[in-house]
Structure formats: structure tokens, C-alpha cells
C-alpha positions, 0 to 999 in steps of 0.5 A: 138373787142369782139362781142357785141351780141351773137346768141343763138347758140354762147351762147349754145357753150359758156355755154356748153349747148344745144340750146333748153336750151338757148331758155328756159332761154330766154323765162323764162327771166333768160337770157335777150335777144333782137330781131334784126329783126326776130332773137334773140340776147344776149348782152355780158352784159346780158350773163355776168349778167346771169353767175354772177347770176348763180355763186352767186346762186351756193355759197349760 
């Protein structure tokens, strides 16, 4: 079963960007995230939506 929630570090590795970039995306609202306790997590759906939006923007 693939992971349902990713850490910002996981997302940074998947997108080949730095961790600060992921936090900037979360803080700006471009990448939806949630708090689990004191930690931020990104759902697989939120990550897929972000990638799809970026893909769509690239071709416009």
C-alpha cells in the first residue's frame, strides 16, 4: 500500500526541490497540507493535485 501522507522531506525528494521550497509552497497555499500533532503532512491527493496544476500551467 503506498503512503497516504508524506512529510515535507518526502515531497522535497519526490519533486527534486529543497525542503524550504516545500514549506514555501505549503505556506502560500499552493500545496495543501495538514497538521498531524505538531507535524505537517501532505496527502497523496494534495501532491497529485499540485503536480497536475503545475503540469497544466506549463502547457498554457
